[in-house]
N, CA, C and O atoms as CSV, one atom per row, in Angstrom:
chain,resi,resn,atom,element,x,y,z
A,1,MET,N,N,-20.149,-58.109,6.681
A,1,MET,CA,C,-19.809,-57.435,7.900
A,1,MET,C,C,-21.005,-56.603,8.327
A,1,MET,O,O,-21.495,-55.759,7.576
A,2,LYS,N,N,-21.462,-56.850,9.531
A,2,LYS,CA,C,-22.662,-56.194,10.014
A,2,LYS,C,C,-22.298,-55.276,11.174
A,2,LYS,O,O,-21.631,-55.680,12.126
A,3,PHE,N,N,-22.759,-54.010,11.067
A,3,PHE,CA,C,-22.529,-53.046,12.137
A,3,PHE,C,C,-23.775,-52.912,12.971
A,3,PHE,O,O,-24.898,-53.058,12.487
A,4,GLN,N,N,-23.549,-52.631,14.241
A,4,GLN,CA,C,-24.689,-52.379,15.110
A,4,GLN,C,C,-25.194,-50.959,14.863
A,4,GLN,O,O,-24.481,-50.111,14.328
A,5,ARG,N,N,-26.397,-50.734,15.254
A,5,ARG,CA,C,-27.027,-49.440,15.027
A,5,ARG,C,C,-26.280,-48.327,15.775
A,5,ARG,O,O,-26.088,-47.244,15.223
A,6,SER,N,N,-25.864,-48.573,16.997
A,6,SER,CA,C,-25.172,-47.549,17.801
A,6,SER,C,C,-23.817,-47.188,17.176
A,6,SER,O,O,-23.388,-46.038,17.266
A,7,THR,N,N,-23.149,-48.143,16.554
A,7,THR,CA,C,-21.876,-47.874,15.908
A,7,THR,C,C,-22.067,-46.946,14.710
A,7,THR,O,O,-21.272,-46.030,14.504
A,8,LEU,N,N,-23.102,-47.175,13.930
A,8,LEU,CA,C,-23.390,-46.313,12.787
A,8,LEU,C,C,-23.756,-44.894,13.229
A,8,LEU,O,O,-23.360,-43.922,12.586
A,9,VAL,N,N,-24.499,-44.776,14.311
A,9,VAL,CA,C,-24.878,-43.462,14.825
A,9,VAL,C,C,-23.634,-42.720,15.310
A,9,VAL,O,O,-23.482,-41.531,15.031
A,10,LEU,N,N,-22.748,-43.395,16.027
A,10,LEU,CA,C,-21.518,-42.765,16.501
A,10,LEU,C,C,-20.616,-42.374,15.333
A,10,LEU,O,O,-19.980,-41.321,15.373
A,11,LEU,N,N,-20.553,-43.196,14.308
A,11,LEU,CA,C,-19.767,-42.888,13.129
A,11,LEU,C,C,-20.334,-41.665,12.407
A,11,LEU,O,O,-19.568,-40.816,11.952
A,12,LEU,N,N,-21.619,-41.561,12.296
A,12,LEU,CA,C,-22.268,-40.413,11.668
A,12,LEU,C,C,-22.008,-39.135,12.471
A,12,LEU,O,O,-21.737,-38.086,11.886
A,13,ILE,N,N,-22.088,-39.210,13.792
A,13,ILE,CA,C,-21.803,-38.054,14.651
A,13,ILE,C,C,-20.344,-37.623,14.494
A,13,ILE,O,O,-20.055,-36.427,14.446
A,14,ALA,N,N,-19.427,-38.584,14.412
A,14,ALA,CA,C,-18.010,-38.264,14.247
A,14,ALA,C,C,-17.763,-37.573,12.903
A,14,ALA,O,O,-16.977,-36.627,12.839
A,15,VAL,N,N,-18.409,-38.018,11.847
A,15,VAL,CA,C,-18.253,-37.403,10.531
A,15,VAL,C,C,-18.819,-35.979,10.541
A,15,VAL,O,O,-18.207,-35.069,9.983
A,16,LEU,N,N,-19.970,-35.784,11.163
A,16,LEU,CA,C,-20.567,-34.452,11.241
A,16,LEU,C,C,-19.686,-33.494,12.040
A,16,LEU,O,O,-19.492,-32.349,11.631
A,17,LEU,N,N,-19.156,-33.945,13.164
A,17,LEU,CA,C,-18.278,-33.100,13.967
A,17,LEU,C,C,-16.978,-32.786,13.229
A,17,LEU,O,O,-16.448,-31.682,13.346
A,18,SER,N,N,-16.470,-33.746,12.476
A,18,SER,CA,C,-15.271,-33.494,11.675
A,18,SER,C,C,-15.540,-32.425,10.617
A,18,SER,O,O,-14.681,-31.583,10.354
A,19,GLY,N,N,-16.712,-32.454,10.018
A,19,GLY,CA,C,-17.094,-31.435,9.034
A,19,GLY,C,C,-17.189,-30.054,9.660
A,19,GLY,O,O,-16.756,-29.069,9.062
A,20,VAL,N,N,-17.749,-29.976,10.851
A,20,VAL,CA,C,-17.856,-28.694,11.549
A,20,VAL,C,C,-16.467,-28.150,11.885
A,20,VAL,O,O,-16.212,-26.957,11.718
A,21,VAL,N,N,-15.580,-29.007,12.353
A,21,VAL,CA,C,-14.218,-28.580,12.682
A,21,VAL,C,C,-13.491,-28.123,11.418
A,21,VAL,O,O,-12.783,-27.117,11.444
A,22,PHE,N,N,-13.657,-28.846,10.322
A,22,PHE,CA,C,-13.010,-28.469,9.058
A,22,PHE,C,C,-13.476,-27.093,8.595
A,22,PHE,O,O,-12.661,-26.250,8.221
A,23,VAL,N,N,-14.767,-26.873,8.619
A,23,VAL,CA,C,-15.308,-25.585,8.162
A,23,VAL,C,C,-14.831,-24.453,9.060
A,23,VAL,O,O,-14.431,-23.403,8.558
A,24,SER,N,N,-14.861,-24.639,10.364
A,24,SER,CA,C,-14.493,-23.553,11.274
A,24,SER,C,C,-12.988,-23.280,11.274
A,24,SER,O,O,-12.581,-22.127,11.411
A,25,GLU,N,N,-12.169,-24.291,11.127
A,25,GLU,CA,C,-10.718,-24.108,11.200
A,25,GLU,C,C,-10.085,-23.712,9.864
A,25,GLU,O,O,-9.184,-22.873,9.838
A,26,PHE,N,N,-10.534,-24.291,8.772
A,26,PHE,CA,C,-9.858,-24.069,7.505
A,26,PHE,C,C,-10.561,-23.059,6.607
A,26,PHE,O,O,-9.890,-22.316,5.890
A,27,LEU,N,N,-11.867,-23.008,6.623
A,27,LEU,CA,C,-12.567,-22.075,5.748
A,27,LEU,C,C,-12.839,-20.737,6.435
A,27,LEU,O,O,-12.864,-19.707,5.761
A,28,GLY,N,N,-13.040,-20.720,7.734
A,28,GLY,CA,C,-13.344,-19.490,8.446
A,28,GLY,C,C,-12.125,-18.742,8.940
A,28,GLY,O,O,-12.226,-17.555,9.249
A,29,LYS,N,N,-10.973,-19.394,9.025
A,29,LYS,CA,C,-9.750,-18.771,9.552
A,29,LYS,C,C,-9.287,-17.568,8.740
A,29,LYS,O,O,-9.035,-16.518,9.331
A,30,PRO,N,N,-9.159,-17.664,7.406
A,30,PRO,CA,C,-8.669,-16.501,6.648
A,30,PRO,C,C,-9.552,-15.265,6.818
A,30,PRO,O,O,-9.043,-14.147,6.892
A,31,GLN,N,N,-10.858,-15.455,6.881
A,31,GLN,CA,C,-11.762,-14.324,7.066
A,31,GLN,C,C,-11.573,-13.709,8.448
A,31,GLN,O,O,-11.571,-12.486,8.585
A,32,GLN,N,N,-11.417,-14.538,9.466
A,32,GLN,CA,C,-11.218,-14.030,10.823
A,32,GLN,C,C,-9.874,-13.321,10.942
A,32,GLN,O,O,-9.784,-12.289,11.608
A,33,GLU,N,N,-8.834,-13.849,10.313
A,33,GLU,CA,C,-7.517,-13.218,10.371
A,33,GLU,C,C,-7.514,-11.880,9.640
A,33,GLU,O,O,-6.888,-10.928,10.105
A,34,ALA,N,N,-8.200,-11.792,8.509
A,34,ALA,CA,C,-8.272,-10.532,7.772
A,34,ALA,C,C,-9.025,-9.485,8.589
A,34,ALA,O,O,-8.632,-8.318,8.618
A,35,GLN,N,N,-10.078,-9.888,9.236
A,35,GLN,CA,C,-10.841,-8.965,10.066
A,35,GLN,C,C,-10.018,-8.519,11.270
A,35,GLN,O,O,-10.050,-7.345,11.638
A,36,ARG,N,N,-9.296,-9.424,11.874
A,36,ARG,CA,C,-8.456,-9.095,13.022
A,36,ARG,C,C,-7.332,-8.150,12.616
A,36,ARG,O,O,-7.011,-7.214,13.349
A,37,ALA,N,N,-6.725,-8.391,11.437
A,37,ALA,CA,C,-5.653,-7.523,10.956
A,37,ALA,C,C,-6.176,-6.116,10.668
A,37,ALA,O,O,-5.485,-5.130,10.924
A,38,GLN,N,N,-7.387,-6.027,10.141
A,38,GLN,CA,C,-7.963,-4.720,9.853
A,38,GLN,C,C,-8.279,-3.967,11.148
A,38,GLN,O,O,-8.140,-2.745,11.199
A,39,GLN,N,N,-8.693,-4.665,12.169
A,39,GLN,CA,C,-8.993,-4.022,13.443
A,39,GLN,C,C,-7.723,-3.577,14.151
A,39,GLN,O,O,-7.769,-2.617,14.921
A,40,GLN,N,N,-6.598,-4.231,13.923
A,40,GLN,CA,C,-5.354,-3.888,14.591
A,40,GLN,C,C,-4.542,-2.852,13.832
A,40,GLN,O,O,-3.476,-2.451,14.301
A,41,GLN,N,N,-5.013,-2.405,12.673
A,41,GLN,CA,C,-4.275,-1.427,11.891
A,41,GLN,C,C,-4.327,-0.080,12.610
A,41,GLN,O,O,-5.387,0.342,13.072
A,42,ILE,N,N,-3.176,0.591,12.701
A,42,ILE,CA,C,-3.097,1.851,13.436
A,42,ILE,C,C,-3.759,2.984,12.660
A,42,ILE,O,O,-4.609,3.690,13.203
A,43,PHE,N,N,-3.378,3.167,11.388
A,43,PHE,CA,C,-3.941,4.219,10.559
A,43,PHE,C,C,-4.732,3.596,9.420
A,43,PHE,O,O,-4.389,2.513,8.945
A,44,THR,N,N,-5.784,4.269,8.980
A,44,THR,CA,C,-6.642,3.706,7.936
A,44,THR,C,C,-6.513,4.419,6.599
A,44,THR,O,O,-7.290,4.135,5.687
A,45,PHE,N,N,-5.564,5.332,6.449
A,45,PHE,CA,C,-5.410,6.023,5.175
A,45,PHE,C,C,-4.494,5.232,4.251
A,45,PHE,O,O,-3.781,4.327,4.683
A,46,LYS,N,N,-4.528,5.594,2.963
A,46,LYS,CA,C,-3.689,4.952,1.957
A,46,LYS,C,C,-2.510,5.858,1.622
A,46,LYS,O,O,-2.564,7.068,1.839
A,47,GLU,N,N,-1.452,5.264,1.095
A,47,GLU,CA,C,-0.250,6.041,0.743
A,47,GLU,C,C,-0.562,7.124,-0.279
A,47,GLU,O,O,-0.015,8.224,-0.198
A,48,ALA,N,N,-1.428,6.833,-1.234
A,48,ALA,CA,C,-1.747,7.799,-2.286
A,48,ALA,C,C,-2.510,9.006,-1.743
A,48,ALA,O,O,-2.518,10.060,-2.378
A,49,ASP,N,N,-3.149,8.874,-0.584
A,49,ASP,CA,C,-3.925,9.969,-0.008
A,49,ASP,C,C,-3.062,11.005,0.703
A,49,ASP,O,O,-3.543,12.100,0.992
A,50,VAL,N,N,-1.816,10.694,0.989
A,50,VAL,CA,C,-0.952,11.581,1.764
A,50,VAL,C,C,-0.383,12.662,0.847
A,50,VAL,O,O,0.184,12.367,-0.206
A,51,THR,N,N,-0.545,13.926,1.265
A,51,THR,CA,C,0.004,15.040,0.499
A,51,THR,C,C,1.173,15.696,1.208
A,51,THR,O,O,1.998,16.340,0.560
A,52,SER,N,N,1.265,15.551,2.512
A,52,SER,CA,C,2.403,16.113,3.246
A,52,SER,C,C,2.616,15.326,4.533
A,52,SER,O,O,1.698,14.708,5.073
A,53,VAL,N,N,3.855,15.373,5.004
A,53,VAL,CA,C,4.229,14.707,6.248
A,53,VAL,C,C,5.044,15.702,7.068
A,53,VAL,O,O,5.993,16.305,6.567
A,54,ARG,N,N,4.666,15.864,8.323
A,54,ARG,CA,C,5.405,16.751,9.222
A,54,ARG,C,C,5.752,15.954,10.469
A,54,ARG,O,O,4.876,15.381,11.117
A,55,ILE,N,N,7.037,15.924,10.800
A,55,ILE,CA,C,7.523,15.230,11.991
A,55,ILE,C,C,8.130,16.281,12.905
A,55,ILE,O,O,9.083,16.965,12.532
A,56,LEU,N,N,7.575,16.406,14.100
A,56,LEU,CA,C,8.034,17.397,15.065
A,56,LEU,C,C,8.693,16.700,16.245
A,56,LEU,O,O,8.112,15.793,16.839
A,57,THR,N,N,9.904,17.122,16.583
A,57,THR,CA,C,10.591,16.642,17.772
A,57,THR,C,C,11.037,17.866,18.569
A,57,THR,O,O,10.848,19.001,18.130
A,58,ASP,N,N,11.627,17.635,19.736
A,58,ASP,CA,C,12.123,18.755,20.535
A,58,ASP,C,C,13.284,19.458,19.835
A,58,ASP,O,O,13.434,20.674,19.950
A,59,ALA,N,N,14.095,18.706,19.120
A,59,ALA,CA,C,15.296,19.268,18.503
A,59,ALA,C,C,14.999,19.952,17.164
A,59,ALA,O,O,15.535,21.028,16.897
A,60,LYS,N,N,14.160,19.350,16.321
A,60,LYS,CA,C,13.928,19.921,15.000
A,60,LYS,C,C,12.602,19.460,14.425
A,60,LYS,O,O,11.924,18.593,14.977
A,61,ALA,N,N,12.256,20.064,13.302
A,61,ALA,CA,C,11.039,19.704,12.581
A,61,ALA,C,C,11.424,19.301,11.163
A,61,ALA,O,O,12.315,19.895,10.554
A,62,ILE,N,N,10.745,18.292,10.651
A,62,ILE,CA,C,10.967,17.839,9.284
A,62,ILE,C,C,9.617,17.887,8.579
A,62,ILE,O,O,8.625,17.359,9.082
A,63,GLU,N,N,9.588,18.519,7.417
A,63,GLU,CA,C,8.342,18.625,6.658
A,63,GLU,C,C,8.611,18.270,5.208
A,63,GLU,O,O,9.531,18.802,4.586
A,64,VAL,N,N,7.803,17.367,4.678
A,64,VAL,CA,C,7.923,16.914,3.294
A,64,VAL,C,C,6.557,17.085,2.642
A,64,VAL,O,O,5.537,16.705,3.217
A,65,VAL,N,N,6.540,17.660,1.433
A,65,VAL,CA,C,5.282,17.916,0.728
A,65,VAL,C,C,5.359,17.282,-0.653
A,65,VAL,O,O,6.395,17.324,-1.317
A,66,ARG,N,N,4.237,16.691,-1.075
A,66,ARG,CA,C,4.172,16.094,-2.420
A,66,ARG,C,C,4.038,17.213,-3.449
A,66,ARG,O,O,3.229,18.127,-3.287
A,67,LYS,N,N,4.838,17.128,-4.504
A,67,LYS,CA,C,4.736,18.108,-5.582
A,67,LYS,C,C,3.475,17.848,-6.382
A,67,LYS,O,O,3.033,16.705,-6.489
A,68,SER,N,N,2.897,18.887,-6.938
A,68,SER,CA,C,1.700,18.703,-7.760
A,68,SER,C,C,2.106,18.080,-9.091
A,68,SER,O,O,3.175,18.394,-9.615
A,69,PRO,N,N,1.275,17.204,-9.645
A,69,PRO,CA,C,1.643,16.535,-10.899
A,69,PRO,C,C,1.732,17.504,-12.071
A,69,PRO,O,O,2.453,17.225,-13.029
A,70,LYS,N,N,1.028,18.628,-12.029
A,70,LYS,CA,C,1.080,19.581,-13.135
A,70,LYS,C,C,2.447,20.239,-13.222
A,70,LYS,O,O,2.944,20.495,-14.319
A,71,ALA,N,N,3.059,20.515,-12.078
A,71,ALA,CA,C,4.365,21.168,-12.090
A,71,ALA,C,C,5.465,20.216,-12.524
A,71,ALA,O,O,6.500,20.663,-13.020
A,72,ALA,N,N,5.269,18.926,-12.353
A,72,ALA,CA,C,6.316,17.958,-12.679
A,72,ALA,C,C,6.376,17.635,-14.171
A,72,ALA,O,O,7.416,17.198,-14.665
A,73,THR,N,N,5.265,17.846,-14.899
A,73,THR,CA,C,5.267,17.503,-16.320
A,73,THR,C,C,5.549,18.748,-17.140
A,73,THR,O,O,4.810,19.727,-17.036
A,74,PRO,N,N,6.596,18.740,-17.951
A,74,PRO,CA,C,6.899,19.914,-18.762
A,74,PRO,C,C,5.891,20.063,-19.893
A,74,PRO,O,O,5.361,19.073,-20.398
A,75,SER,N,N,5.633,21.300,-20.286
A,75,SER,CA,C,4.708,21.543,-21.392
A,75,SER,C,C,5.432,21.282,-22.708
A,75,SER,O,O,6.629,21.549,-22.818
A,76,PRO,N,N,4.725,20.766,-23.700
A,76,PRO,CA,C,5.381,20.477,-24.980
A,76,PRO,C,C,5.763,21.778,-25.685
A,76,PRO,O,O,5.037,22.771,-25.628
A,77,THR,N,N,6.902,21.749,-26.339
A,77,THR,CA,C,7.373,22.930,-27.059
A,77,THR,C,C,6.971,22.807,-28.523
A,77,THR,O,O,6.881,21.697,-29.049
A,78,PRO,N,N,6.727,23.949,-29.194
A,78,PRO,CA,C,6.329,23.866,-30.599
A,78,PRO,C,C,7.422,23.320,-31.501
A,78,PRO,O,O,7.120,22.814,-32.581
A,79,ALA,N,N,8.678,23.406,-31.095
A,79,ALA,CA,C,9.770,22.901,-31.936
A,79,ALA,C,C,9.753,21.389,-32.037
A,79,ALA,O,O,10.355,20.828,-32.953
A,80,ALA,N,N,9.085,20.721,-31.126
A,80,ALA,CA,C,9.067,19.260,-31.128
A,80,ALA,C,C,7.998,18.689,-32.041
A,80,ALA,O,O,7.874,17.470,-32.159
A,81,GLU,N,N,7.222,19.551,-32.690
A,81,GLU,CA,C,6.168,19.058,-33.568
A,81,GLU,C,C,6.783,18.523,-34.871
A,81,GLU,O,O,7.821,18.998,-35.333
A,82,ALA,N,N,6.118,17.537,-35.435
A,82,ALA,CA,C,6.613,16.943,-36.675
A,82,ALA,C,C,6.231,17.828,-37.859
A,82,ALA,O,O,5.156,18.427,-37.887
A,83,SER,N,N,7.102,17.894,-38.800
A,83,SER,CA,C,6.831,18.627,-40.033
A,83,SER,C,C,7.300,17.771,-41.198
A,83,SER,O,O,8.043,16.810,-40.998
A,84,PRO,N,N,6.878,18.102,-42.411
A,84,PRO,CA,C,7.341,17.304,-43.552
A,84,PRO,C,C,8.849,17.357,-43.726
A,84,PRO,O,O,9.448,16.402,-44.219
A,85,LYS,N,N,9.470,18.455,-43.330
A,85,LYS,CA,C,10.915,18.574,-43.466
A,85,LYS,C,C,11.654,17.860,-42.340
A,85,LYS,O,O,12.806,17.462,-42.513
A,86,ASN,N,N,11.004,17.692,-41.185
A,86,ASN,CA,C,11.658,17.090,-40.013
A,86,ASN,C,C,10.771,15.978,-39.451
A,86,ASN,O,O,10.116,16.184,-38.429
A,87,PRO,N,N,10.731,14.802,-40.091
A,87,PRO,CA,C,9.841,13.737,-39.612
A,87,PRO,C,C,10.308,13.088,-38.307
A,87,PRO,O,O,9.499,12.466,-37.618
A,88,THR,N,N,11.557,13.212,-37.958
A,88,THR,CA,C,12.050,12.548,-36.753
A,88,THR,C,C,11.716,13.310,-35.482
A,88,THR,O,O,11.911,12.779,-34.388
A,89,ALA,N,N,11.226,14.518,-35.586
A,89,ALA,CA,C,10.916,15.298,-34.382
A,89,ALA,C,C,9.743,14.699,-33.618
A,89,ALA,O,O,9.611,14.942,-32.419
A,90,ALA,N,N,8.891,13.925,-34.278
A,90,ALA,CA,C,7.741,13.338,-33.604
A,90,ALA,C,C,8.125,12.130,-32.763
A,90,ALA,O,O,7.342,11.702,-31.914
A,91,GLU,N,N,9.311,11.572,-32.978
A,91,GLU,CA,C,9.742,10.424,-32.191
A,91,GLU,C,C,10.006,10.858,-30.756
A,91,GLU,O,O,10.515,11.954,-30.520
A,92,PRO,N,N,9.667,10.017,-29.814
A,92,PRO,CA,C,9.899,10.405,-28.427
A,92,PRO,C,C,11.387,10.480,-28.126
A,92,PRO,O,O,12.177,9.652,-28.579
A,93,SER,N,N,11.742,11.474,-27.364
A,93,SER,CA,C,13.137,11.610,-26.963
A,93,SER,C,C,13.423,10.654,-25.821
A,93,SER,O,O,12.492,10.222,-25.141
A,94,PRO,N,N,14.682,10.311,-25.589
A,94,PRO,CA,C,14.996,9.428,-24.471
A,94,PRO,C,C,14.513,10.056,-23.173
A,94,PRO,O,O,14.544,11.274,-22.997
A,95,LYS,N,N,14.070,9.199,-22.276
A,95,LYS,CA,C,13.523,9.695,-21.014
A,95,LYS,C,C,14.601,10.377,-20.194
A,95,LYS,O,O,15.703,9.862,-20.008
A,96,SER,N,N,14.243,11.543,-19.718
A,96,SER,CA,C,15.141,12.222,-18.791
A,96,SER,C,C,14.861,11.680,-17.399
A,96,SER,O,O,13.772,11.163,-17.151
A,97,PRO,N,N,15.804,11.786,-16.498
A,97,PRO,CA,C,15.550,11.290,-15.161
A,97,PRO,C,C,14.358,12.025,-14.557
A,97,PRO,O,O,14.252,13.248,-14.647
A,98,GLU,N,N,13.477,11.267,-13.949
A,98,GLU,CA,C,12.272,11.863,-13.367
A,98,GLU,C,C,12.643,12.731,-12.174
A,98,GLU,O,O,13.530,12.404,-11.386
A,99,SER,N,N,11.938,13.841,-12.073
A,99,SER,CA,C,12.182,14.711,-10.926
A,99,SER,C,C,11.528,14.093,-9.699
A,99,SER,O,O,10.549,13.358,-9.827
A,100,PRO,N,N,12.042,14.374,-8.537
A,100,PRO,CA,C,11.472,13.792,-7.324
A,100,PRO,C,C,10.025,14.213,-7.135
A,100,PRO,O,O,9.635,15.328,-7.483
A,101,GLN,N,N,9.255,13.321,-6.590
A,101,GLN,CA,C,7.843,13.567,-6.356
A,101,GLN,C,C,7.627,14.340,-5.055
A,101,GLN,O,O,6.574,14.950,-4.871
A,102,TRP,N,N,8.600,14.324,-4.160
A,102,TRP,CA,C,8.479,14.946,-2.845
A,102,TRP,C,C,9.468,16.097,-2.705
A,102,TRP,O,O,10.578,16.039,-3.234
A,103,GLN,N,N,9.061,17.139,-1.991
A,103,GLN,CA,C,9.894,18.306,-1.735
A,103,GLN,C,C,10.091,18.434,-0.232
A,103,GLN,O,O,9.118,18.498,0.520
A,104,LEU,N,N,11.329,18.471,0.204
A,104,LEU,CA,C,11.659,18.666,1.617
A,104,LEU,C,C,11.638,20.168,1.893
A,104,LEU,O,O,12.390,20.927,1.281
A,105,LEU,N,N,10.775,20.592,2.816
A,105,LEU,CA,C,10.659,22.014,3.128
A,105,LEU,C,C,11.462,22.416,4.358
A,105,LEU,O,O,12.060,23.491,4.383
A,106,GLN,N,N,11.481,21.570,5.369
A,106,GLN,CA,C,12.236,21.852,6.595
A,106,GLN,C,C,13.122,20.677,6.890
A,106,GLN,O,O,12.645,19.561,6.685
A,107,PRO,N,N,14.287,20.775,7.322
A,107,PRO,CA,C,15.083,21.911,7.756
A,107,PRO,C,C,15.690,22.706,6.609
A,107,PRO,O,O,16.067,23.860,6.812
A,108,VAL,N,N,15.800,22.133,5.402
A,108,VAL,CA,C,16.295,22.874,4.244
A,108,VAL,C,C,15.326,22.639,3.097
A,108,VAL,O,O,14.674,21.597,3.033
A,109,ASN,N,N,15.232,23.592,2.206
A,109,ASN,CA,C,14.347,23.462,1.065
A,109,ASN,C,C,15.118,22.796,-0.075
A,109,ASN,O,O,15.943,23.428,-0.734
A,110,THR,N,N,14.834,21.500,-0.298
A,110,THR,CA,C,15.553,20.719,-1.301
A,110,THR,C,C,14.639,19.597,-1.801
A,110,THR,O,O,13.680,19.245,-1.113
A,111,PRO,N,N,14.909,19.032,-2.971
A,111,PRO,CA,C,14.106,17.884,-3.419
A,111,PRO,C,C,14.238,16.724,-2.435
A,111,PRO,O,O,15.326,16.444,-1.932
A,112,GLY,N,N,13.117,16.055,-2.167
A,112,GLY,CA,C,13.124,14.946,-1.220
A,112,GLY,C,C,13.511,13.640,-1.872
A,112,GLY,O,O,13.494,13.511,-3.096
A,113,ASN,N,N,13.855,12.682,-1.053
A,113,ASN,CA,C,14.199,11.345,-1.518
A,113,ASN,C,C,12.916,10.527,-1.555
A,113,ASN,O,O,12.341,10.224,-0.509
A,114,ASP,N,N,12.464,10.165,-2.756
A,114,ASP,CA,C,11.201,9.446,-2.915
A,114,ASP,C,C,11.207,8.105,-2.194
A,114,ASP,O,O,10.196,7.709,-1.615
A,115,ALA,N,N,12.327,7.408,-2.222
A,115,ALA,CA,C,12.396,6.086,-1.594
A,115,ALA,C,C,12.233,6.188,-0.081
A,115,ALA,O,O,11.563,5.354,0.527
A,116,THR,N,N,12.834,7.195,0.525
A,116,THR,CA,C,12.731,7.357,1.970
A,116,THR,C,C,11.303,7.697,2.380
A,116,THR,O,O,10.789,7.149,3.355
A,117,VAL,N,N,10.661,8.598,1.642
A,117,VAL,CA,C,9.286,8.977,1.964
A,117,VAL,C,C,8.344,7.802,1.717
A,117,VAL,O,O,7.421,7.580,2.501
A,118,ALA,N,N,8.561,7.049,0.644
A,118,ALA,CA,C,7.723,5.883,0.366
A,118,ALA,C,C,7.863,4.840,1.469
A,118,ALA,O,O,6.883,4.199,1.847
A,119,TYR,N,N,9.080,4.669,1.987
A,119,TYR,CA,C,9.295,3.718,3.082
A,119,TYR,C,C,8.568,4.178,4.345
A,119,TYR,O,O,7.940,3.371,5.031
A,120,LEU,N,N,8.652,5.453,4.648
A,120,LEU,CA,C,7.962,5.995,5.817
A,120,LEU,C,C,6.453,5.831,5.687
A,120,LEU,O,O,5.792,5.416,6.639
A,121,LEU,N,N,5.905,6.150,4.526
A,121,LEU,CA,C,4.465,6.006,4.313
A,121,LEU,C,C,4.035,4.545,4.358
A,121,LEU,O,O,2.953,4.230,4.852
A,122,SER,N,N,4.874,3.660,3.848
A,122,SER,CA,C,4.566,2.232,3.911
A,122,SER,C,C,4.498,1.755,5.365
A,122,SER,O,O,3.614,0.983,5.736
A,123,LEU,N,N,5.436,2.224,6.171
A,123,LEU,CA,C,5.415,1.861,7.588
A,123,LEU,C,C,4.159,2.395,8.272
A,123,LEU,O,O,3.543,1.698,9.079
A,124,LEU,N,N,3.782,3.623,7.951
A,124,LEU,CA,C,2.607,4.217,8.584
A,124,LEU,C,C,1.316,3.515,8.182
A,124,LEU,O,O,0.435,3.309,9.017
A,125,THR,N,N,1.202,3.150,6.920
A,125,THR,CA,C,-0.051,2.564,6.448
A,125,THR,C,C,-0.184,1.081,6.753
A,125,THR,O,O,-1.301,0.563,6.768
A,126,THR,N,N,0.917,0.381,6.995
A,126,THR,CA,C,0.826,-1.056,7.257
A,126,THR,C,C,1.102,-1.428,8.708
A,126,THR,O,O,1.014,-2.603,9.064
A,127,SER,N,N,1.431,-0.462,9.545
A,127,SER,CA,C,1.747,-0.761,10.943
A,127,SER,C,C,0.502,-1.221,11.692
A,127,SER,O,O,-0.608,-0.751,11.443
A,128,GLN,N,N,0.718,-2.145,12.608
A,128,GLN,CA,C,-0.363,-2.670,13.424
A,128,GLN,C,C,0.081,-2.669,14.875
A,128,GLN,O,O,1.264,-2.829,15.176
A,129,TYR,N,N,-0.880,-2.488,15.771
A,129,TYR,CA,C,-0.533,-2.585,17.187
A,129,TYR,C,C,-0.709,-4.012,17.651
A,129,TYR,O,O,-1.572,-4.742,17.163
A,130,ASP,N,N,0.124,-4.398,18.603
A,130,ASP,CA,C,0.057,-5.783,19.063
A,130,ASP,C,C,-0.482,-5.912,20.478
A,130,ASP,O,O,-0.713,-7.024,20.952
A,131,ARG,N,N,-0.687,-4.789,21.161
A,131,ARG,CA,C,-1.289,-4.854,22.492
A,131,ARG,C,C,-2.003,-3.543,22.790
A,131,ARG,O,O,-1.684,-2.496,22.227
A,132,THR,N,N,-2.959,-3.627,23.674
A,132,THR,CA,C,-3.694,-2.438,24.100
A,132,THR,C,C,-3.406,-2.191,25.566
A,132,THR,O,O,-3.228,-3.120,26.354
A,133,LEU,N,N,-3.366,-0.925,25.910
A,133,LEU,CA,C,-3.098,-0.548,27.293
A,133,LEU,C,C,-4.389,-0.273,28.030
A,133,LEU,O,O,-4.364,0.061,29.215
């Protein structure tokens, strides 16, 4: 089977163009989408960087503050140390329920709900705008 020269040239051009389309559509797309998503992000901070949240409306104000990690961890007591007479004191005690990481300051001073604050921070850090005015 013999091909003409022009047929081989057209076939080579078609293969080259197919390669260019493959590279631009399949290999370059994820990078372009990641860059576009980063440009459309509303806030650029991370959840771990937030120490307090204040929401002000006409009717009321809500303020939540992260507790310091030093205040949340109890100091060890000397009675919990192991001794030759009491070898079981060195064993860890069952975990007590963890205290909330967030403190609600306004409208009432009470421990905050960690799940609610985490959800709010997740929304703030992952929200993106879909149009510009």
